[in-house]
PDB file of N, CA, C and O in Angstrom:
ATOM      1  N   MET A   1       2.318   4.765  -9.273  1.00  0.00           N
ATOM      2  CA  MET A   1       1.670   3.486  -9.278  1.00  0.00           C
ATOM      3  C   MET A   1       0.359   3.643  -8.529  1.00  0.00           C
ATOM      4  O   MET A   1       0.302   4.318  -7.500  1.00  0.00           O
ATOM      5  N   GLY A   2      -0.670   3.035  -9.032  1.00  0.00           N
ATOM      6  CA  GLY A   2      -1.952   3.004  -8.341  1.00  0.00           C
ATOM      7  C   GLY A   2      -2.253   1.589  -7.886  1.00  0.00           C
ATOM      8  O   GLY A   2      -2.000   0.626  -8.610  1.00  0.00           O
ATOM      9  N   ILE A   3      -2.783   1.471  -6.711  1.00  0.00           N
ATOM     10  CA  ILE A   3      -3.125   0.162  -6.168  1.00  0.00           C
ATOM     11  C   ILE A   3      -4.605   0.152  -5.858  1.00  0.00           C
ATOM     12  O   ILE A   3      -5.122   1.070  -5.222  1.00  0.00           O
ATOM     13  N   GLY A   4      -5.276  -0.871  -6.300  1.00  0.00           N
ATOM     14  CA  GLY A   4      -6.692  -1.015  -6.009  1.00  0.00           C
ATOM     15  C   GLY A   4      -7.014  -2.476  -5.732  1.00  0.00           C
ATOM     16  O   GLY A   4      -6.368  -3.380  -6.263  1.00  0.00           O
ATOM     17  N   ILE A   5      -7.999  -2.688  -4.911  1.00  0.00           N
ATOM     18  CA  ILE A   5      -8.423  -4.032  -4.545  1.00  0.00           C
ATOM     19  C   ILE A   5      -9.897  -4.173  -4.880  1.00  0.00           C
ATOM     20  O   ILE A   5     -10.691  -3.275  -4.595  1.00  0.00           O
ATOM     21  N   ARG A   6     -10.265  -5.290  -5.480  1.00  0.00           N
ATOM     22  CA  ARG A   6     -11.680  -5.536  -5.750  1.00  0.00           C
ATOM     23  C   ARG A   6     -12.461  -5.471  -4.445  1.00  0.00           C
ATOM     24  O   ARG A   6     -11.996  -5.970  -3.421  1.00  0.00           O
ATOM     25  N   PRO A   7     -13.645  -4.860  -4.472  1.00  0.00           N
ATOM     26  CA  PRO A   7     -14.431  -4.701  -3.238  1.00  0.00           C
ATOM     27  C   PRO A   7     -14.679  -6.005  -2.476  1.00  0.00           C
ATOM     28  O   PRO A   7     -14.700  -5.998  -1.246  1.00  0.00           O
ATOM     29  N   ASP A   8     -14.864  -7.106  -3.172  1.00  0.00           N
ATOM     30  CA  ASP A   8     -15.125  -8.367  -2.476  1.00  0.00           C
ATOM     31  C   ASP A   8     -13.880  -8.953  -1.801  1.00  0.00           C
ATOM     32  O   ASP A   8     -13.980  -9.912  -1.037  1.00  0.00           O
ATOM     33  N   LEU A   9     -12.721  -8.381  -2.082  1.00  0.00           N
ATOM     34  CA  LEU A   9     -11.480  -8.838  -1.458  1.00  0.00           C
ATOM     35  C   LEU A   9     -10.954  -7.874  -0.399  1.00  0.00           C
ATOM     36  O   LEU A   9      -9.895  -8.107   0.184  1.00  0.00           O
ATOM     37  N   CYS A  10     -11.686  -6.800  -0.150  1.00  0.00           N
ATOM     38  CA  CYS A  10     -11.264  -5.815   0.853  1.00  0.00           C
ATOM     39  C   CYS A  10     -11.379  -6.388   2.263  1.00  0.00           C
ATOM     40  O   CYS A  10     -12.151  -7.312   2.521  1.00  0.00           O
ATOM     41  N   SER A  11     -10.600  -5.820   3.151  1.00  0.00           N
ATOM     42  CA  SER A  11     -10.597  -6.177   4.579  1.00  0.00           C
ATOM     43  C   SER A  11     -10.160  -7.619   4.826  1.00  0.00           C
ATOM     44  O   SER A  11     -10.609  -8.257   5.779  1.00  0.00           O
ATOM     45  N   LYS A  12      -9.285  -8.125   3.965  1.00  0.00           N
ATOM     46  CA  LYS A  12      -8.770  -9.484   4.133  1.00  0.00           C
ATOM     47  C   LYS A  12      -7.251  -9.500   4.221  1.00  0.00           C
ATOM     48  O   LYS A  12      -6.644 -10.571   4.236  1.00  0.00           O
ATOM     49  N   GLY A  13      -6.621  -8.309   4.278  1.00  0.00           N
ATOM     50  CA  GLY A  13      -5.173  -8.229   4.412  1.00  0.00           C
ATOM     51  C   GLY A  13      -4.406  -8.204   3.103  1.00  0.00           C
ATOM     52  O   GLY A  13      -3.181  -8.083   3.106  1.00  0.00           O
ATOM     53  N   TYR A  14      -5.107  -8.315   1.986  1.00  0.00           N
ATOM     54  CA  TYR A  14      -4.410  -8.321   0.702  1.00  0.00           C
ATOM     55  C   TYR A  14      -3.765  -6.974   0.385  1.00  0.00           C
ATOM     56  O   TYR A  14      -2.657  -6.926  -0.150  1.00  0.00           O
ATOM     57  N   GLY A  15      -4.442  -5.900   0.709  1.00  0.00           N
ATOM     58  CA  GLY A  15      -3.933  -4.566   0.379  1.00  0.00           C
ATOM     59  C   GLY A  15      -2.613  -4.262   1.045  1.00  0.00           C
ATOM     60  O   GLY A  15      -1.676  -3.811   0.386  1.00  0.00           O
ATOM     61  N   SER A  16      -2.520  -4.503   2.349  1.00  0.00           N
ATOM     62  CA  SER A  16      -1.271  -4.213   3.052  1.00  0.00           C
ATOM     63  C   SER A  16      -0.148  -5.119   2.554  1.00  0.00           C
ATOM     64  O   SER A  16       1.011  -4.707   2.508  1.00  0.00           O
ATOM     65  N   ARG A  17      -0.489  -6.342   2.184  1.00  0.00           N
ATOM     66  CA  ARG A  17       0.514  -7.260   1.621  1.00  0.00           C
ATOM     67  C   ARG A  17       1.015  -6.737   0.274  1.00  0.00           C
ATOM     68  O   ARG A  17       2.215  -6.767   0.002  1.00  0.00           O
ATOM     69  N   ILE A  18       0.102  -6.261  -0.560  1.00  0.00           N
ATOM     70  CA  ILE A  18       0.481  -5.711  -1.858  1.00  0.00           C
ATOM     71  C   ILE A  18       1.357  -4.478  -1.681  1.00  0.00           C
ATOM     72  O   ILE A  18       2.339  -4.307  -2.403  1.00  0.00           O
ATOM     73  N   VAL A  19       1.013  -3.622  -0.731  1.00  0.00           N
ATOM     74  CA  VAL A  19       1.815  -2.418  -0.488  1.00  0.00           C
ATOM     75  C   VAL A  19       3.218  -2.810  -0.042  1.00  0.00           C
ATOM     76  O   VAL A  19       4.198  -2.259  -0.544  1.00  0.00           O
ATOM     77  N   ARG A  20       3.329  -3.744   0.885  1.00  0.00           N
ATOM     78  CA  ARG A  20       4.658  -4.184   1.343  1.00  0.00           C
ATOM     79  C   ARG A  20       5.474  -4.769   0.183  1.00  0.00           C
ATOM     80  O   ARG A  20       6.669  -4.498   0.067  1.00  0.00           O
ATOM     81  N   LEU A  21       4.832  -5.566  -0.668  1.00  0.00           N
ATOM     82  CA  LEU A  21       5.542  -6.130  -1.823  1.00  0.00           C
ATOM     83  C   LEU A  21       5.965  -5.040  -2.812  1.00  0.00           C
ATOM     84  O   LEU A  21       7.052  -5.118  -3.386  1.00  0.00           O
ATOM     85  N   ALA A  22       5.122  -4.032  -3.016  1.00  0.00           N
ATOM     86  CA  ALA A  22       5.470  -2.926  -3.917  1.00  0.00           C
ATOM     87  C   ALA A  22       6.672  -2.154  -3.387  1.00  0.00           C
ATOM     88  O   ALA A  22       7.553  -1.768  -4.156  1.00  0.00           O
ATOM     89  N   VAL A  23       6.711  -1.930  -2.089  1.00  0.00           N
ATOM     90  CA  VAL A  23       7.860  -1.238  -1.481  1.00  0.00           C
ATOM     91  C   VAL A  23       9.112  -2.095  -1.631  1.00  0.00           C
ATOM     92  O   VAL A  23      10.176  -1.589  -1.989  1.00  0.00           O
ATOM     93  N   GLN A  24       8.987  -3.372  -1.363  1.00  0.00           N
ATOM     94  CA  GLN A  24      10.131  -4.280  -1.508  1.00  0.00           C
ATOM     95  C   GLN A  24      10.655  -4.287  -2.940  1.00  0.00           C
ATOM     96  O   GLN A  24      11.865  -4.235  -3.163  1.00  0.00           O
ATOM     97  N   GLU A  25       9.762  -4.349  -3.890  1.00  0.00           N
ATOM     98  CA  GLU A  25      10.171  -4.359  -5.298  1.00  0.00           C
ATOM     99  C   GLU A  25      10.806  -3.032  -5.705  1.00  0.00           C
ATOM    100  O   GLU A  25      11.775  -3.020  -6.464  1.00  0.00           O
ATOM    101  N   SER A  26      10.275  -1.922  -5.210  1.00  0.00           N
ATOM    102  CA  SER A  26      10.867  -0.605  -5.504  1.00  0.00           C
ATOM    103  C   SER A  26      12.288  -0.523  -4.976  1.00  0.00           C
ATOM    104  O   SER A  26      13.183  -0.006  -5.644  1.00  0.00           O
ATOM    105  N   ARG A  27      12.482  -1.033  -3.780  1.00  0.00           N
ATOM    106  CA  ARG A  27      13.831  -1.014  -3.213  1.00  0.00           C
ATOM    107  C   ARG A  27      14.778  -1.883  -4.042  1.00  0.00           C
ATOM    108  O   ARG A  27      15.928  -1.508  -4.271  1.00  0.00           O
ATOM    109  N   TYR A  28      14.299  -3.025  -4.483  1.00  0.00           N
ATOM    110  CA  TYR A  28      15.129  -3.931  -5.282  1.00  0.00           C
ATOM    111  C   TYR A  28      15.458  -3.329  -6.649  1.00  0.00           C
ATOM    112  O   TYR A  28      16.614  -3.332  -7.072  1.00  0.00           O
ATOM    113  N   LEU A  29      14.446  -2.820  -7.329  1.00  0.00           N
ATOM    114  CA  LEU A  29      14.642  -2.319  -8.697  1.00  0.00           C
ATOM    115  C   LEU A  29      15.340  -0.968  -8.761  1.00  0.00           C
ATOM    116  O   LEU A  29      16.169  -0.730  -9.639  1.00  0.00           O
ATOM    117  N   TYR A  30      15.002  -0.085  -7.827  1.00  0.00           N
ATOM    118  CA  TYR A  30      15.449   1.304  -7.932  1.00  0.00           C
ATOM    119  C   TYR A  30      16.344   1.742  -6.788  1.00  0.00           C
ATOM    120  O   TYR A  30      16.816   2.879  -6.776  1.00  0.00           O
ATOM    121  N   GLY A  31      16.585   0.870  -5.836  1.00  0.00           N
ATOM    122  CA  GLY A  31      17.390   1.264  -4.689  1.00  0.00           C
ATOM    123  C   GLY A  31      16.712   2.331  -3.856  1.00  0.00           C
ATOM    124  O   GLY A  31      17.376   3.139  -3.207  1.00  0.00           O
ATOM    125  N   ALA A  32      15.401   2.332  -3.873  1.00  0.00           N
ATOM    126  CA  ALA A  32      14.637   3.373  -3.172  1.00  0.00           C
ATOM    127  C   ALA A  32      14.866   3.276  -1.673  1.00  0.00           C
ATOM    128  O   ALA A  32      14.677   2.220  -1.069  1.00  0.00           O
ATOM    129  N   ASN A  33      15.274   4.389  -1.084  1.00  0.00           N
ATOM    130  CA  ASN A  33      15.433   4.460   0.364  1.00  0.00           C
ATOM    131  C   ASN A  33      14.153   4.941   1.039  1.00  0.00           C
ATOM    132  O   ASN A  33      13.911   4.658   2.212  1.00  0.00           O
ATOM    133  N   ALA A  34      13.346   5.664   0.287  1.00  0.00           N
ATOM    134  CA  ALA A  34      12.102   6.205   0.839  1.00  0.00           C
ATOM    135  C   ALA A  34      10.993   6.040  -0.199  1.00  0.00           C
ATOM    136  O   ALA A  34      11.213   6.174  -1.403  1.00  0.00           O
ATOM    137  N   VAL A  35       9.822   5.750   0.297  1.00  0.00           N
ATOM    138  CA  VAL A  35       8.638   5.636  -0.551  1.00  0.00           C
ATOM    139  C   VAL A  35       7.587   6.572   0.035  1.00  0.00           C
ATOM    140  O   VAL A  35       7.336   6.561   1.240  1.00  0.00           O
ATOM    141  N   TYR A  36       6.983   7.373  -0.819  1.00  0.00           N
ATOM    142  CA  TYR A  36       5.986   8.347  -0.384  1.00  0.00           C
ATOM    143  C   TYR A  36       4.615   7.957  -0.905  1.00  0.00           C
ATOM    144  O   TYR A  36       4.476   7.452  -2.018  1.00  0.00           O
ATOM    145  N   LEU A  37       3.622   8.197  -0.093  1.00  0.00           N
ATOM    146  CA  LEU A  37       2.249   7.882  -0.466  1.00  0.00           C
ATOM    147  C   LEU A  37       1.428   9.150  -0.582  1.00  0.00           C
ATOM    148  O   LEU A  37       1.682  10.148   0.093  1.00  0.00           O
ATOM    149  N   ASP A  38       0.454   9.084  -1.439  1.00  0.00           N
ATOM    150  CA  ASP A  38      -0.535  10.155  -1.551  1.00  0.00           C
ATOM    151  C   ASP A  38      -1.897   9.490  -1.429  1.00  0.00           C
ATOM    152  O   ASP A  38      -2.310   8.734  -2.308  1.00  0.00           O
ATOM    153  N   VAL A  39      -2.582   9.773  -0.349  1.00  0.00           N
ATOM    154  CA  VAL A  39      -3.869   9.131  -0.097  1.00  0.00           C
ATOM    155  C   VAL A  39      -4.870  10.205   0.321  1.00  0.00           C
ATOM    156  O   VAL A  39      -4.524  11.147   1.034  1.00  0.00           O
ATOM    157  N   ARG A  40      -6.089  10.053  -0.122  1.00  0.00           N
ATOM    158  CA  ARG A  40      -7.151  10.985   0.267  1.00  0.00           C
ATOM    159  C   ARG A  40      -7.513  10.736   1.720  1.00  0.00           C
ATOM    160  O   ARG A  40      -7.731   9.590   2.112  1.00  0.00           O
ATOM    161  N   ASP A  41      -7.580  11.783   2.523  1.00  0.00           N
ATOM    162  CA  ASP A  41      -7.836  11.596   3.954  1.00  0.00           C
ATOM    163  C   ASP A  41      -9.227  11.029   4.238  1.00  0.00           C
ATOM    164  O   ASP A  41      -9.462  10.493   5.321  1.00  0.00           O
ATOM    165  N   TRP A  42     -10.141  11.139   3.292  1.00  0.00           N
ATOM    166  CA  TRP A  42     -11.466  10.567   3.483  1.00  0.00           C
ATOM    167  C   TRP A  42     -11.491   9.072   3.202  1.00  0.00           C
ATOM    168  O   TRP A  42     -12.478   8.403   3.506  1.00  0.00           O
ATOM    169  N   ASN A  43     -10.420   8.542   2.625  1.00  0.00           N
ATOM    170  CA  ASN A  43     -10.356   7.119   2.288  1.00  0.00           C
ATOM    171  C   ASN A  43      -9.804   6.347   3.492  1.00  0.00           C
ATOM    172  O   ASN A  43      -8.642   5.941   3.512  1.00  0.00           O
ATOM    173  N   HIS A  44     -10.652   6.159   4.474  1.00  0.00           N
ATOM    174  CA  HIS A  44     -10.231   5.553   5.732  1.00  0.00           C
ATOM    175  C   HIS A  44      -9.708   4.129   5.548  1.00  0.00           C
ATOM    176  O   HIS A  44      -8.784   3.712   6.246  1.00  0.00           O
ATOM    177  N   ARG A  45     -10.284   3.397   4.629  1.00  0.00           N
ATOM    178  CA  ARG A  45      -9.825   2.025   4.382  1.00  0.00           C
ATOM    179  C   ARG A  45      -8.386   2.032   3.874  1.00  0.00           C
ATOM    180  O   ARG A  45      -7.571   1.220   4.312  1.00  0.00           O
ATOM    181  N   ALA A  46      -8.069   2.939   2.959  1.00  0.00           N
ATOM    182  CA  ALA A  46      -6.699   3.021   2.429  1.00  0.00           C
ATOM    183  C   ALA A  46      -5.725   3.487   3.506  1.00  0.00           C
ATOM    184  O   ALA A  46      -4.615   2.965   3.606  1.00  0.00           O
ATOM    185  N   VAL A  47      -6.132   4.460   4.308  1.00  0.00           N
ATOM    186  CA  VAL A  47      -5.271   4.951   5.385  1.00  0.00           C
ATOM    187  C   VAL A  47      -4.943   3.798   6.337  1.00  0.00           C
ATOM    188  O   VAL A  47      -3.790   3.641   6.739  1.00  0.00           O
ATOM    189  N   LYS A  48      -5.935   3.000   6.696  1.00  0.00           N
ATOM    190  CA  LYS A  48      -5.712   1.854   7.577  1.00  0.00           C
ATOM    191  C   LYS A  48      -4.798   0.827   6.908  1.00  0.00           C
ATOM    192  O   LYS A  48      -3.909   0.270   7.552  1.00  0.00           O
ATOM    193  N   CYS A  49      -5.017   0.582   5.630  1.00  0.00           N
ATOM    194  CA  CYS A  49      -4.186  -0.356   4.882  1.00  0.00           C
ATOM    195  C   CYS A  49      -2.721   0.064   4.914  1.00  0.00           C
ATOM    196  O   CYS A  49      -1.844  -0.756   5.186  1.00  0.00           O
ATOM    197  N   TYR A  50      -2.454   1.328   4.639  1.00  0.00           N
ATOM    198  CA  TYR A  50      -1.080   1.826   4.621  1.00  0.00           C
ATOM    199  C   TYR A  50      -0.458   1.767   6.010  1.00  0.00           C
ATOM    200  O   TYR A  50       0.726   1.457   6.148  1.00  0.00           O
ATOM    201  N   ALA A  51      -1.245   2.063   7.038  1.00  0.00           N
ATOM    202  CA  ALA A  51      -0.730   1.980   8.404  1.00  0.00           C
ATOM    203  C   ALA A  51      -0.348   0.530   8.733  1.00  0.00           C
ATOM    204  O   ALA A  51       0.688   0.287   9.352  1.00  0.00           O
ATOM    205  N   LEU A  52      -1.173  -0.418   8.324  1.00  0.00           N
ATOM    206  CA  LEU A  52      -0.861  -1.831   8.565  1.00  0.00           C
ATOM    207  C   LEU A  52       0.370  -2.274   7.796  1.00  0.00           C
ATOM    208  O   LEU A  52       1.053  -3.215   8.203  1.00  0.00           O
ATOM    209  N   ALA A  53       0.658  -1.608   6.695  1.00  0.00           N
ATOM    210  CA  ALA A  53       1.837  -1.926   5.890  1.00  0.00           C
ATOM    211  C   ALA A  53       3.103  -1.241   6.409  1.00  0.00           C
ATOM    212  O   ALA A  53       4.186  -1.429   5.855  1.00  0.00           O
ATOM    213  N   GLY A  54       2.964  -0.448   7.472  1.00  0.00           N
ATOM    214  CA  GLY A  54       4.148   0.162   8.093  1.00  0.00           C
ATOM    215  C   GLY A  54       4.337   1.641   7.833  1.00  0.00           C
ATOM    216  O   GLY A  54       5.372   2.195   8.203  1.00  0.00           O
ATOM    217  N   PHE A  55       3.375   2.299   7.210  1.00  0.00           N
ATOM    218  CA  PHE A  55       3.486   3.734   6.944  1.00  0.00           C
ATOM    219  C   PHE A  55       2.832   4.540   8.049  1.00  0.00           C
ATOM    220  O   PHE A  55       2.827   5.770   7.997  1.00  0.00           O
TER     221      PHE A  55
END
């Protein structure tokens, strides 16, 4: 799954909310016990988003 946020909506908390909802839905649909992320280390905004979402 790929997650992207329109640039004008960045830094407003939507990304971390979407990530949390995606994890919740994965657990509900697939019984997922673990969710793994692949993020480019240069993408500081995404790294911060994932950290705020609990990763």
